[in-house]
C-alpha positions in Angstrom: 86.4 35.8 -8.4 88.1 38.2 -5.8 89.7 36.5 -2.8 88.9 37.4 0.7 91.7 39.5 2.2 92.6 40.4 5.8 91.3 43.9 6.9 92.3 46.2 9.8 89.7 47.7 12.1 90.0 51.0 10.4 88.9 49.6 7.0 85.7 48.2 8.4 82.4 50.3 8.1 81.9 53.0 10.5 78.7 51.6 11.7 80.4 48.3 12.7 83.3 50.1 14.5 81.1 52.1 16.7 78.2 49.7 17.1 77.7 49.0 21.0 78.2 45.3 22.2 74.6 44.2 22.6 73.9 41.0 24.5 72.1 38.2 22.7 68.8 37.4 24.3 68.1 33.8 25.7 64.9 32.1 24.8 62.7 30.9 27.5 63.1 27.2 26.5 66.9 27.5 26.9 66.7 29.3 30.1 64.3 26.7 31.6 66.5 23.9 30.4 69.5 25.5 31.8 67.7 26.0 35.2 66.6 22.3 35.3 70.0 20.8 34.4 72.0 23.5 36.3 74.0 24.6 33.4 75.8 28.1 34.0 74.8 30.5 31.3 77.3 32.8 29.5 75.8 35.5 27.1 78.1 36.2 24.3 77.9 39.5 22.6 76.1 39.4 19.2 78.3 39.6 16.2 77.6 42.0 13.2 75.8 40.6 10.2 78.0 38.3 8.1 76.4 39.5 4.9 77.3 43.2 5.6 80.9 42.1 6.4 81.2 39.8 3.4 79.9 42.6 0.9 82.2 45.1 2.3 85.1 43.0 2.1 84.4 41.7 -1.4 84.2 45.4 -2.7 87.6 46.4 -1.3 90.7 45.7 -3.2 92.9 42.7 -2.1 96.1 43.6 -0.3 97.5 40.3 1.0 96.2 36.8 0.7 95.0 35.1 3.6 95.4 31.2 4.3 91.9 29.6 4.2 90.9 28.3 7.5 90.0 24.6 7.8 86.2 24.1 8.2 84.9 21.8 10.7 83.5 19.3 8.1 86.9 19.2 6.6 88.6 18.4 9.8 85.9 15.7 10.6 86.3 14.3 7.0 90.0 14.1 7.4 89.8 12.1 10.6 90.7 8.5 10.1 88.1 5.8 10.5 90.6 3.0 10.9 91.1 1.4 14.4 94.8 0.7 13.8 97.6 3.0 14.4 100.0 4.3 11.8 102.8 2.0 12.9 100.5 -1.0 12.6 99.6 -0.2 9.0 103.1 -0.5 7.8 103.4 -4.1 9.2 101.5 -6.6 6.9 101.3 -9.2 9.7 100.0 -6.8 12.4 96.6 -7.7 14.0 93.8 -5.8 12.5 91.0 -4.0 14.2 87.3 -5.3 14.2 85.4 -4.2 11.2 82.2 -3.6 13.2 84.1 -1.0 15.3 85.4 0.6 12.1 81.8 0.8 10.7 80.5 2.2 14.0 83.2 4.8 14.2 82.5 5.6 10.4 78.9 6.3 10.9 79.2 8.2 14.1 82.0 10.5 13.0 80.8 10.8 9.3 80.4 14.6 8.5 76.9 14.0 7.1 75.6 12.2 10.2 72.8 14.3 11.8 73.1 15.5 15.3 71.5 13.3 18.0 68.0 14.0 19.1 67.6 15.9 22.2 64.3 15.5 23.9 62.6 18.2 25.8 61.4 17.6 29.4 57.7 16.8 28.2 58.8 14.7 25.3 61.2 12.7 27.4 58.6 12.1 30.0 56.1 10.9 27.3 58.9 8.6 25.8 59.7 7.2 29.1 55.9 6.5 29.8 55.6 4.6 26.6 58.6 2.7 27.0 57.8 1.7 30.8 54.3 0.7 29.7 55.7 -1.6 26.8 58.0 -3.2 29.5 55.2 -3.8 32.0 53.1 -5.4 29.0 55.9 -7.8 27.9 56.4 -8.7 31.7 52.7 -9.6 31.9 53.0 -11.6 28.6 56.1 -13.6 30.0 54.3 -14.2 33.3 51.0 -15.4 31.6 53.1 -17.8 29.3 55.0 -19.2 32.3 51.8 -19.9 34.2 50.2 -21.6 31.2 53.2 -23.9 30.9 53.1 -24.6 34.5 49.4 -25.5 34.4 50.1 -27.9 31.3 53.0 -29.6 33.1 50.9 -30.1 36.2 47.9 -31.5 34.1 50.3 -33.9 32.4 51.8 -35.0 35.8 48.4 -35.6 37.3 47.4 -37.7 34.3 50.5 -39.7 34.5 50.1 -40.3 38.2 46.4 -41.3 37.7 47.6 -43.8 34.9 50.1 -45.2 37.3 48.1 -45.8 40.5 44.3 -45.6 39.4 44.2 -47.7 36.2 43.9 -51.0 38.2 46.5 -52.9 36.1 49.4 -52.2 38.5 50.9 -49.4 36.4 51.2 -51.5 33.2 49.8 -48.9 30.9 52.0 -46.2 32.6 55.1 -48.2 32.0 54.2 -48.9 28.3 53.3 -45.1 27.8 56.8 -44.1 29.2 58.6 -46.6 27.0 60.9 -44.8 24.4 61.9 -47.9 22.4 62.1 -47.6 18.7 61.5 -43.9 18.6 64.6 -42.8 16.9 64.9 -45.8 14.6 68.6 -46.4 15.0 69.5 -43.0 13.6 69.3 -39.4 15.0 66.4 -37.8 13.3 66.6 -34.6 11.4 63.8 -33.0 13.7 66.4 -33.0 16.5 69.4 -31.9 14.3 69.6 -28.5 15.8 68.5 -26.6 18.9 64.9 -25.7 18.9 64.6 -22.0 18.2 61.8 -19.5 17.5 63.3 -18.5 14.3 64.6 -20.4 11.2 68.1 -21.5 10.8 70.6 -19.8 8.5 71.0 -22.8 6.3 67.2 -23.5 5.8 65.6 -26.7 5.8 66.6 -29.7 3.5 63.1 -30.8 2.0 65.0 -33.6 0.0 66.0 -35.4 3.2 64.6 -38.9 3.7 64.9 -41.1 6.6 67.1 -44.2 5.9 65.3 -47.5 6.2 66.7 -50.3 8.4 68.1 -53.2 6.3 67.4 -56.7 7.6 
């Protein structure tokens, strides 16, 4: 396979040497985005077709080898993903970086990572509208849950107050209902062994557990 060689301006095709420097036209979408975000536009001259240059260079005889230029993917691929410096790597007792940060840098700088999405003005407006509507809906759900818990607490408080003052027994039934004697049975029950959360624990539930009976 012939190697790509360096060429002088006189060795290029005549149509490339004398071609006028035409300006690359800008699309209306790019022009509108640049106007909205106040980005200065710089129109670069259009370059000749790469296929025409490569065909002409491959046909000509090689004169002097040219060092291949490092591509952007090779440069990104050779970039280290480690969070430690070269001097710290030589020391075995040196503090190591966080593995989570290393993974984040690996996936952010990986050469196969696709570019981030860039929303247009209309699409960003739709995205913001849906996100804001979801936030308002969650706020309404939290407010309704809080009001329901407040209503239940007030109902229990009113029932206990009626039992304490309106039963006619001097509050005896109220004192008996508020007595917590013998609830835990001399041991801390497994139902209160961990903080009450909405999701299950990492260790799971011990179905073989049995409450120890009190020995007399």
